[in-house]
VOGU-3710 file (C-alpha; in Angstrom, 3 decimals, decimal comma):
1> mtgldillrr> 110,620/115,418/80,113  111,437/118,861/80,290  114,621/119,825/79,059  115,050/116,750/77,317  113,332/115,242/74,381  112,608/112,132/75,954  108,918/111,228/76,905  108,219/108,622/80,231  105,871/106,283/78,166  103,612/104,521/80,519
11> fgslplvamm> 102,103/100,971/79,087  100,856/98,017/79,676  97,582/98,826/78,560  97,096/98,383/74,997  96,088/100,195/73,228  98,978/101,185/72,146  98,468/104,932/73,490  98,848/103,447/77,004  102,239/102,973/77,155  103,563/101,451/80,557
21> vglglsaaah> 106,366/99,037/81,177  108,860/98,117/83,767  110,999/95,930/85,719  110,465/95,407/89,482  112,599/93,068/92,324  110,419/91,187/95,210  112,102/89,266/97,706  111,198/86,818/100,448  110,279/88,217/103,814  113,015/88,640/106,321
31> aqdevvtrvv> 115,549/86,988/104,056  119,085/87,039/104,767  121,449/88,967/102,570  122,974/86,268/99,717  127,051/86,040/98,334  126,869/84,965/94,745  129,825/84,551/92,663  129,653/86,465/89,625  132,132/84,782/86,690  133,338/86,410/83,477
41> pkseaaikqs> 132,855/83,922/80,439  136,155/82,812/80,008  136,224/80,514/77,093  133,998/80,333/73,641  132,047/77,627/75,021  131,086/79,618/78,001  129,758/82,095/75,692  127,731/79,653/73,607  126,181/78,778/76,777  121,731/79,148/76,540
51> fapvvkraap> 119,179/81,075/78,651  116,642/77,884/78,088  116,917/76,451/81,397  116,156/79,828/83,123  113,589/80,643/80,813  112,258/77,042/81,369  111,506/77,897/84,990  110,194/81,282/84,592  108,259/81,489/81,674  105,034/79,417/82,506
61> tvvnvyvrhk> 104,504/81,467/85,266  104,478/84,706/83,155  100,702/85,744/82,012  98,818/87,438/79,629  96,134/89,818/81,518  93,152/91,208/79,364  91,201/93,702/80,735  87,804/95,110/79,116  86,895/98,610/80,085  83,452/99,836/79,312
71> ikqsvsplfn> 83,376/104,061/78,444  80,848/106,430/77,528  81,812/108,356/74,407  81,293/112,135/74,768  78,661/113,326/72,674  78,412/117,118/71,075  76,762/119,530/72,653  74,746/119,965/69,484  72,668/116,881/70,735  71,672/118,784/73,703
81> dpifrrffgq> 69,513/121,187/71,274  65,890/119,990/71,706  65,089/121,422/68,313  68,393/119,102/66,806  66,565/116,033/68,905  63,183/116,749/67,911  64,129/115,998/64,151  66,423/113,304/64,746  65,672/111,406/67,822  65,956/111,424/71,349
91> qfgvprervq> 68,641/108,863/71,330  71,142/111,622/69,488  71,471/112,919/73,251  72,559/109,644/75,225  75,899/108,873/75,772  76,637/105,901/74,013  79,253/103,152/75,765  81,797/101,255/74,065  84,287/98,441/74,981  87,946/99,006/75,377
101> nslgsgvivd> 90,180/96,061/75,288  93,687/96,542/76,934  96,636/93,937/77,677  99,430/93,664/79,797  101,135/91,064/81,871  101,160/89,237/84,857  103,125/86,816/87,536  101,808/83,717/89,250  103,349/84,341/92,581  101,208/81,702/94,476
111> gtgvvvtnyh> 100,567/78,218/93,750  96,725/78,691/94,412  96,387/81,187/91,581  97,526/84,561/92,824  98,889/86,613/90,055  100,564/90,262/90,459  100,401/92,989/87,556  100,766/96,665/87,421  97,668/98,740/88,661  98,167/100,799/85,400
121> virggaesei> 97,294/97,488/83,406  93,590/96,810/85,358  92,982/100,222/85,987  89,378/100,948/84,831  86,990/100,893/87,623  84,024/98,290/88,946  83,045/97,346/85,271  86,226/96,167/84,359  86,019/92,428/83,246  89,549/90,687/83,899
131> kvalsdgrqf> 90,726/87,430/82,022  94,573/85,689/82,073  95,658/83,397/79,927  98,550/81,421/80,563  101,923/80,420/78,430  100,282/77,099/77,702  96,845/78,457/76,109  94,789/77,887/79,418  92,302/81,110/80,201  90,873/81,781/83,426
141> datlilkdeq> 88,548/84,723/84,790  90,493/86,726/87,778  89,001/88,925/90,507  91,074/91,907/91,949  91,829/91,753/95,665  94,409/94,459/96,025  95,258/97,305/94,374  97,662/99,508/95,187  98,289/102,680/93,208  101,144/104,097/95,462
151> tdlavlrlea> 103,302/101,294/94,137  101,174/100,921/90,988  100,983/97,525/91,944  97,684/94,866/91,623  96,947/91,493/92,669  94,412/88,921/91,369  93,309/85,701/92,090  92,455/83,369/89,234  89,140/81,704/89,661  90,197/78,518/88,982
161> dgeefsaiqf> 88,237/75,801/91,694  91,569/74,807/93,411  93,563/74,139/90,530  97,388/74,533/91,392  99,423/76,666/89,534  103,488/76,787/88,705  104,706/79,805/90,685  107,712/81,789/90,513  110,353/82,186/93,391  111,184/85,606/94,709
171> ansdglevgd> 114,505/86,511/95,124  115,916/89,348/97,427  116,284/92,418/95,122  118,787/94,205/97,810  121,320/91,432/96,351  121,290/92,504/92,688  124,496/94,328/91,493  125,056/96,471/88,720  126,114/94,534/85,694  124,108/91,091/86,797
181> lvlaigdpfg> 122,651/89,344/83,595  118,515/89,646/83,642  115,521/88,289/81,374  112,593/90,354/81,013  109,307/88,241/80,198  106,206/89,260/78,723  103,899/89,895/75,644  105,040/92,905/73,866  102,071/94,124/71,698  100,308/91,263/72,107
191> vgqtvtsgiv> 102,541/89,027/69,597  103,116/86,283/72,455  105,072/85,865/75,307  108,373/87,203/74,464  111,733/86,600/76,382  114,706/89,454/76,090  117,760/90,000/78,053  120,188/92,235/79,394  121,853/93,954/82,156  121,276/95,749/85,281
201> salartkvgi> 121,912/98,814/84,200  121,476/100,996/87,463  119,828/100,356/90,967  117,695/102,555/93,218  116,440/105,330/90,602  114,441/107,273/92,608  113,902/110,346/90,043  111,712/108,744/87,495  108,470/110,274/88,595  106,513/106,801/87,708
211> sdyqffiqtd> 104,837/106,416/91,101  104,675/107,433/95,302  107,273/104,945/96,027  110,346/105,045/93,711  113,404/103,203/93,652  113,485/101,152/90,656  116,025/98,633/88,745  117,020/100,126/85,433  117,813/97,506/82,769  118,772/97,240/78,924
221> aainpgnsgg> 116,592/94,161/78,843  114,509/95,288/75,759  110,461/96,297/77,047  107,688/97,736/74,852  103,975/97,745/75,274  102,038/94,981/76,780  105,051/94,112/79,010  103,772/95,789/81,984  103,394/93,582/84,907  105,658/91,008/83,233
231> alvdmdgrlv> 108,599/89,725/84,994  112,346/90,432/85,232  114,111/87,051/86,596  117,794/86,329/87,558  119,918/83,664/86,306  118,084/81,463/88,606  114,783/81,892/87,319  113,585/83,935/90,454  111,455/87,643/90,274  113,635/90,348/90,622
241> gintaifsks> 111,151/92,817/89,501  107,721/93,745/88,010  108,586/95,441/84,387  106,506/98,574/84,679  108,295/101,903/82,431  110,435/102,720/80,129  112,205/106,050/78,984  111,239/106,281/75,145  111,334/109,065/72,157  109,265/106,597/69,888
251> ggshgigfai> 107,384/104,376/72,413  109,674/101,289/71,459  112,304/99,897/74,076  115,415/102,127/73,990  117,216/100,009/76,225  116,215/102,570/79,626  113,539/100,380/81,261  112,389/100,328/84,935  110,921/97,814/87,612  109,812/97,480/90,730
261> psnmvqvvvq> 112,118/95,550/92,985  111,119/92,144/94,205  111,301/93,550/97,940  108,360/96,102/97,741  106,442/93,333/95,180  106,424/90,989/98,416  105,093/93,529/100,607  101,873/94,001/98,344  101,551/90,321/97,522  101,597/89,332/101,236
271> salkggkvqr> 99,341/91,948/102,349  96,483/90,966/99,492  97,180/87,424/101,091  96,567/88,437/104,578  93,230/90,014/103,068  93,836/93,736/103,866  95,604/96,765/102,559  98,991/97,777/102,340  100,318/98,971/105,853  103,211/101,331/105,518
281> pwlgaslqpl> 104,965/102,182/108,774  104,900/105,858/109,966  107,900/108,064/110,222  106,507/111,298/111,538  108,811/113,384/110,390  109,084/115,510/107,445  112,354/115,450/104,750  114,127/117,141/102,344  117,157/116,392/100,018  120,413/117,305/100,626
291> tsdlaeslgl> 121,894/119,880/98,040  125,839/120,412/97,640  125,750/123,515/99,153  123,453/122,212/102,041  126,019/119,208/102,639  128,759/121,456/102,721  127,367/123,838/105,477  126,678/120,832/107,172  129,998/119,389/107,249  129,296/116,589/105,351
301> drpagamvtr> 131,750/115,441/102,288  128,947/114,546/99,968  124,949/115,557/99,285  123,712/112,007/100,198  121,218/111,597/103,085  117,666/112,653/103,952  117,593/115,938/106,048  114,449/116,250/108,777  112,724/119,794/108,463  109,660/118,768/110,793
311> vhesgparta> 108,974/116,400/113,605  105,639/115,266/114,408  104,935/115,412/118,241  103,484/112,098/118,543  105,377/110,373/116,038  108,184/107,646/116,043  110,939/109,950/114,724  110,047/112,093/118,215  110,307/108,949/120,149  113,510/108,107/118,948
321> glevgdvivs> 115,105/111,254/119,326  115,051/112,751/116,269  115,365/116,390/115,648  114,860/119,219/112,974  118,418/119,479/111,390  119,144/115,769/111,560  120,722/113,615/108,355  119,448/110,243/108,357  122,590/108,509/106,495  121,821/105,107/106,981
331> fdgkeiqdpe> 119,220/102,557/107,332  119,764/99,202/109,092  123,412/99,827/107,825  122,282/100,509/104,144  123,449/103,667/102,880  120,515/106,659/102,307  120,802/109,113/99,157  117,566/110,700/99,440  114,301/110,933/100,894  112,619/108,473/98,625
341> aleyrfvtkg> 115,371/105,778/99,260  114,424/105,964/103,111  111,041/106,062/102,200  111,335/102,563/100,211  113,373/101,195/103,118  110,517/101,911/105,727  107,788/100,162/103,620  109,685/96,725/103,009  110,669/96,770/106,351  107,285/96,332/107,007
351> vgntvelglf> 105,017/97,305/110,470  105,859/95,553/113,969  109,771/95,706/113,767  112,414/98,267/114,805  115,369/99,820/112,664  118,705/101,057/113,248  118,951/104,660/111,714  122,099/106,428/111,087  121,832/109,782/111,577  124,319/112,743/111,644
361> rdgkrfratm> 123,977/116,006/113,785  126,717/119,070/114,746  129,537/117,187/112,628  128,828/114,005/114,618  127,354/110,542/113,326  125,581/108,571/115,793  122,563/105,930/115,739  119,032/105,572/117,026  116,905/102,706/117,131  113,066/103,163/116,057
371> atiipieepp> 109,545/101,189/115,895  107,981/100,807/112,711  104,369/101,615/113,599  101,064/102,315/111,403  100,311/106,196/111,152  97,726/107,378/113,976  94,355/108,133/113,041  93,987/111,436/115,175  91,741/112,844/114,381  89,050/110,456/113,503
381> rderdltgph> 88,792/110,367/109,535  84,673/111,450/109,627  84,913/110,480/105,988  81,375/111,851/104,352  80,091/112,347/100,742  79,302/116,256/100,115  76,097/116,651/98,290  73,809/119,970/97,775  73,682/123,278/96,102  77,339/124,183/96,501
391> pfagsrvanl> 80,624/124,093/94,707  81,872/120,893/96,479  79,135/118,743/95,924  80,430/115,441/94,316  83,258/115,005/96,306  84,432/112,894/99,505  86,030/114,324/102,103  88,027/113,248/105,338  89,691/114,810/108,132  93,522/114,922/107,670
401> spavsmelgl> 95,741/113,054/109,997  99,019/111,263/109,486  96,856/108,235/108,264  95,088/109,819/105,710  97,966/112,061/104,229  100,314/108,422/104,029  97,170/107,066/102,462  96,942/109,660/99,363  100,711/110,301/99,223  100,635/113,589/100,833
411> dddgatgvvv> 103,567/114,904/102,765  102,901/114,383/106,635  103,654/117,988/107,857  101,405/118,040/110,609  98,765/119,658/109,244  94,958/120,236/109,972  91,871/120,510/108,283  89,498/118,442/105,490  91,063/116,943/102,217  89,241/115,743/99,273
421> mkverrsnag> 89,396/111,787/99,303  87,274/111,427/95,509  85,714/113,936/93,301  82,965/112,648/90,608  83,920/113,913/87,399  80,212/114,877/86,412  79,731/116,938/89,434  79,994/120,504/90,725  83,433/119,745/92,497  84,793/117,924/89,249
431> rlglrtgdil> 83,489/121,070/87,262  85,417/123,265/89,773  88,372/121,233/89,085  89,195/119,615/92,735  91,328/116,996/92,588  92,010/114,040/95,130  94,528/115,351/97,907  93,279/119,090/97,645  92,886/120,521/101,310  89,748/122,591/101,797
441> vgvndqkves> 91,121/125,755/103,420  88,666/128,305/103,619  85,131/129,067/103,078  83,574/132,656/102,915  86,347/133,708/104,930  86,051/131,222/107,636  89,296/128,537/108,115  87,698/125,105/107,655  89,052/123,048/110,538  86,749/119,666/110,375
451> vkqlsvllqi> 84,081/117,867/108,150  81,754/118,795/110,781  82,559/122,615/110,340  82,510/122,303/106,645  79,253/120,605/106,409  77,633/123,420/108,657  79,439/125,963/106,286  78,145/124,551/103,094  74,485/125,064/104,113  74,311/128,410/104,158
461> rtprwrlaie> 73,253/129,974/101,000  75,242/132,801/99,680  75,546/134,522/96,238  79,125/133,946/95,626  80,963/131,108/97,519  85,124/132,246/98,266  87,009/129,247/98,423  90,858/129,030/99,453  92,048/125,542/98,571  95,594/124,243/99,094
471> rggkvfdltv> 97,443/121,953/96,720  101,137/121,266/96,598  102,006/123,435/99,083  100,327/126,440/97,283  96,911/128,264/98,356  94,556/129,129/95,470  91,816/131,878/96,392  88,462/130,963/93,963  85,445/133,185/93,640  82,284/130,758/92,180
481> rg> 78,596/132,210/91,907  76,235/130,351/94,385
//
């Protein structure tokens, strides 16, 4: 991290260079808040008690995930020289394929053989081969049934011909408290299933920078490369998190690990079981965090909440009566510290419900009820692959809408135009440096307003292309030879 001599290591995919790990919590849908009595050991006999019963319940549900990636090795530009290839053979100019194996962990969450793991563990495209090894030594091929890069979660199904498996029970991650005992189970460094113990060090970490939806559980249970996708369990052997990432100076555990809460995991698993993608409710407003100065100027006693900076005319926030300048301070009675926390609460609430928002406006507090609906796709996306002799060839584009903005993890600021959905690496667009999420603002001094209009503009031959591309709120002007 800049300013700190600490590196965020992502591990779970071995070889050891990929270092993404983490902790996560999952919760049953509509689970009620649980009242748990917590006690401190009061005798030597109590201190000598063992975690073994917890491990026996949870360990059979934790698996190893192996992935084979076919990757093409780059070749030296010298091999493209026809004279060199004439003397040394045509095969020297052909990129070679090699197989790279990676390793992570996963958790069986349904008895039919449904496994949840981190997305970065299985990332590698359609050519990847996924195998899952159980704690008893059995091994199965697995099929990817859902991947959700925004939460860094993926769901697999074991190809097991109707066989039943031991599955872990979900706990309500909202019931966790700082100081609770937890166990991390996974396969660090590929040495075999390993159990480590620790406590919940912090909750609701939102400034980690790991995924789009940041609301992590922090633990000091030792987590290392290969633990990604493994289980963080409570003292009842229930899943409270999926191990995802650590802060580390060396790549090993320093007692600062992060987990995806089980309530978020449950949303992704349920979406996979229903055979669809993850549906996220639409707020229909842009937000910003509060600084101390801003909170003081508004009359708040501390900088906690999410301030509304824009309201979509057709969104649920407008329908609920929210206005620019309002500060959202609670969600169904739970305090909101920042915009990331509010986004997490919305996603885990699910579509088709109503929520009660606590608001602060003009020095007064009040409440508003809002429906959780899916984002609108207006205008229709008109998604197309661009081809031809122009700089954007090799990209897939779509009309920008609230639905597309949420799908790409972009700020729903009400902007319209054309957004990049995908870029082929070895293409004109790839060489230009175009990225997913870039907004195509202008072509040859013409404002781009739709995919249909863009297609017409790109058919005009020109000796130079003058392009305007928006990325991260900034517009870049480029000139490219035709």
